[in-house]
N, C-alpha and C positions, 0 to 999 in steps of 0.2 A: 452486450456482452455476459458470458460464460464463467462464472465465479466454478474455480472447482478448487473443491476442500482439499486440506492434504489425508493423503493415507496413510504415514505413518506422522507418530509426533511430533520429529523435526522437519518434517518435508514442510513447505513451502504454499499458499495457500495462491493458487496460477490466477491471474487473471487475464482473460482472452479474450480477442475483440476491443470493440469500440469503447471507451470508458466515456460517458457524457452524461449531460444533464440528463438525459432519458434513463439514464442507468443508475444513476445515483441512487434513487430508492431502495432499491435493489441490494444495493451496495452495503449500503447504512443497515435493513434488515438483518444481514448475513452477517456483519460485526457487531452491534450492538449488544448482543449477549456475551459474545467471545468478549467486547471490553468490560462486559460488568462483574470482573471478577478481580481480585487482587494479584495485583504486578502482574497485568496481562503482556506476553512478548508477540506480537501477529507478525509472521513475515511472508512478504508477498513478490512473488515470483510477475516481473511486469515483461516477461520478453516478447508477449506476443498482443501486448497494447497497441493497438495501429495508430489510436490518435487518443488523446486527451485533452477536455475542456476544463475549462476554470470551474465549472462546477465540479469535478470529479476532483482537480485538487483542492479544493474547498474542501470534499469529503476527506481528504488523505490530511489536510491537518486537523478536521478535529477530529478524527479516530486519533491522530498522533495526542492533541490535546488530551482527551478522554483519557488514553492509557497512562500517559505520562503522568495526568493527575493522580491513578489509580498505581502508582510505583511501576510504572512498564513501559513501554514504547514499542511503536511498527517498525520493523526494515523493511527497505525496499532493496530488491537485488535482481539480477539480470534485466536491467533497465534498454527496453528497446528505444532507437535511436530519438523516434518522434516524443518518444517521455523523456529522454536525458534531456533536448533539446530543450524543451519547454519546463523541466526543471531546473536548469541555467539561466535561463532567461528568464524567470521569475524570480531567481535567488533563492527556491526552496531545496534548491539543492544544498546549501547551507544549515537551512532549519530541520529535515527529515535525514533519519540514518536510513543512509544509505551503502548494504553491501555489494561488491565488485559480481561474485558467484555465491556464494552459500555463507548462511551466518558463521562471524570470526573472523571474515574477511573484510568489516567495516572500512569503509574509504572516506 
C-alpha cells in the first residue's frame, strides 16, 4: 500500500492499493505521530484501496479511538466499493466517521 501524505493542510491522506496485515505496521508508524497531538483530525481518502482485511480495519478503529481520546477524530472519504462493502458488513460504517466526498459532507 502506498500512503500519500496531503500536499495542502485540508487535503486528505490517500491510501492506495491493498490495506492488509502486511501493510498495517507502515500505516501505524505513519499515523502515530499525527495522532499524538491535541484534537487530531485525520482525513483518509480510500478511493484507491482495492482490498482491506480485518487487520486494517483494526488499525482504523485503533486510530479512531486514539484520535477521539485526544479530542479529535478520523474521517474516511471516497470509499472504494470493496471498502464500503466491508465496512457495511462489519457495522463499522456506523462507528467510523464517513464523508461522501470531502470534509463537511459527513454521511
